[in-house]
C-alpha positions as CSV (number, residue, x, y, z in Angstrom):
1,Q,19.0,4.7,4.5
2,V,15.5,5.3,5.0
3,Q,14.2,9.0,4.1
4,L,10.8,11.2,4.7
5,V,11.6,14.6,4.3
6,E,8.6,17.0,4.5
7,S,7.9,21.0,2.8
8,G,5.5,23.3,2.0
9,G,4.9,24.6,5.4
10,G,4.7,28.1,6.6
11,L,2.2,31.3,7.3
12,V,-1.2,31.4,5.8
13,Q,-4.5,33.4,6.6
14,P,-7.5,31.4,7.7
15,G,-9.4,30.2,4.7
16,G,-6.3,29.8,2.8
17,S,-4.2,27.4,1.3
18,L,-1.2,25.0,1.4
19,R,0.3,21.7,-0.2
20,L,2.4,19.8,1.6
21,S,4.8,17.3,0.2
22,C,6.5,14.5,1.4
23,A,9.4,13.2,-0.4
24,A,10.9,9.2,0.4
25,S,13.3,7.1,-0.1
26,G,15.2,4.4,0.7
27,F,12.4,2.1,1.3
28,T,9.6,0.4,-1.6
29,F,7.6,3.5,-1.0
30,S,4.9,1.6,-2.9
31,A,4.2,-0.8,-0.4
32,Y,3.1,1.5,2.6
33,W,0.2,3.3,3.8
34,M,1.5,6.8,4.0
35,K,0.1,9.2,6.8
36,W,0.1,12.4,7.9
37,Y,0.1,13.3,11.1
38,R,-0.3,16.5,13.3
39,Q,1.0,18.1,16.4
40,A,-0.1,21.2,17.9
41,P,1.8,23.9,20.6
42,G,1.2,22.3,23.6
43,K,-0.8,18.8,22.5
44,E,0.2,15.5,21.6
45,R,0.8,14.2,17.5
46,E,-2.2,13.1,16.1
47,W,-3.0,10.9,13.4
48,I,-5.1,13.2,10.1
49,A,-4.9,11.0,7.1
50,S,-3.9,7.9,5.7
51,I,-3.4,6.9,2.1
52,S,-3.4,3.0,0.9
53,P,-0.3,1.8,-0.8
54,S,-2.4,1.7,-4.5
55,G,-3.9,5.0,-3.5
56,G,-7.2,3.5,-3.4
57,T,-8.4,4.3,-0.4
58,T,-7.9,7.0,1.9
59,N,-9.1,7.8,5.5
60,Y,-9.4,11.3,7.4
61,E,-10.0,12.4,11.1
62,D,-13.2,14.4,11.3
63,F,-11.9,17.7,12.1
64,V,-10.1,17.8,8.3
65,K,-12.4,15.6,6.6
66,G,-13.7,17.7,3.5
67,R,-11.1,20.3,4.2
68,F,-8.0,18.3,3.5
69,T,-7.0,15.7,0.6
70,I,-4.7,13.3,0.9
71,S,-2.6,11.8,-2.5
72,R,0.3,10.2,-3.5
73,D,2.3,9.7,-7.0
74,N,4.1,6.1,-6.6
75,A,6.7,6.9,-9.2
76,K,7.9,10.4,-7.5
77,N,8.4,8.3,-4.2
78,T,5.9,11.3,-3.1
79,V,3.1,12.0,-0.5
80,Y,0.8,15.2,-0.8
81,L,-1.5,17.2,1.6
82,Q,-3.5,19.2,0.0
83,M,-5.1,21.7,2.7
84,D,-8.4,23.9,2.2
85,S,-10.3,26.1,4.1
86,L,-7.7,26.3,6.9
87,K,-8.3,27.2,10.6
88,P,-6.3,28.6,13.5
89,E,-7.0,25.2,14.7
90,D,-4.6,23.6,12.3
91,T,-1.8,25.6,13.2
92,G,1.1,22.5,14.3
93,V,4.2,21.0,12.9
94,Y,2.8,18.4,10.3
95,Y,4.7,15.1,10.0
96,C,4.8,12.3,7.5
97,N,5.0,8.8,8.3
98,A,5.4,5.1,7.0
99,G,5.3,2.4,9.7
100,A,8.0,3.0,11.9
101,Y,9.4,5.6,9.7
102,W,8.8,9.6,10.5
103,G,9.8,12.7,9.1
104,Q,11.2,15.8,10.7
105,G,7.8,18.2,10.4
106,T,7.1,20.9,8.3
107,Q,5.5,24.0,10.7
108,V,1.9,25.1,9.6
109,I,1.1,28.5,11.3
110,V,-2.7,29.7,10.0
111,S,-3.3,33.5,11.5
112,S,-4.4,36.9,10.4
């Protein structure tokens, strides 16, 4: 069955970095746009980054542009989100998405 499993979340100080991973299985990973979403406490889930099937095209929400980098390894069926210069406003649960499929999320807390 389809699985998306996120990992790499945790507690980090403002200005720090984290790298999230999402391991996919059960579907043709290399055929899908992959996306990362974030749900901050008390807010709706919002899109933050996308990457095309080949990895050649990436898009970012304005608030993370220049700080976050989405990438993928189709040989490993994995998509990544490198998060640098983290801010307290980046706190939330981060979800991996492929079409109708969602992971369970990984918690990121940015706090001193």
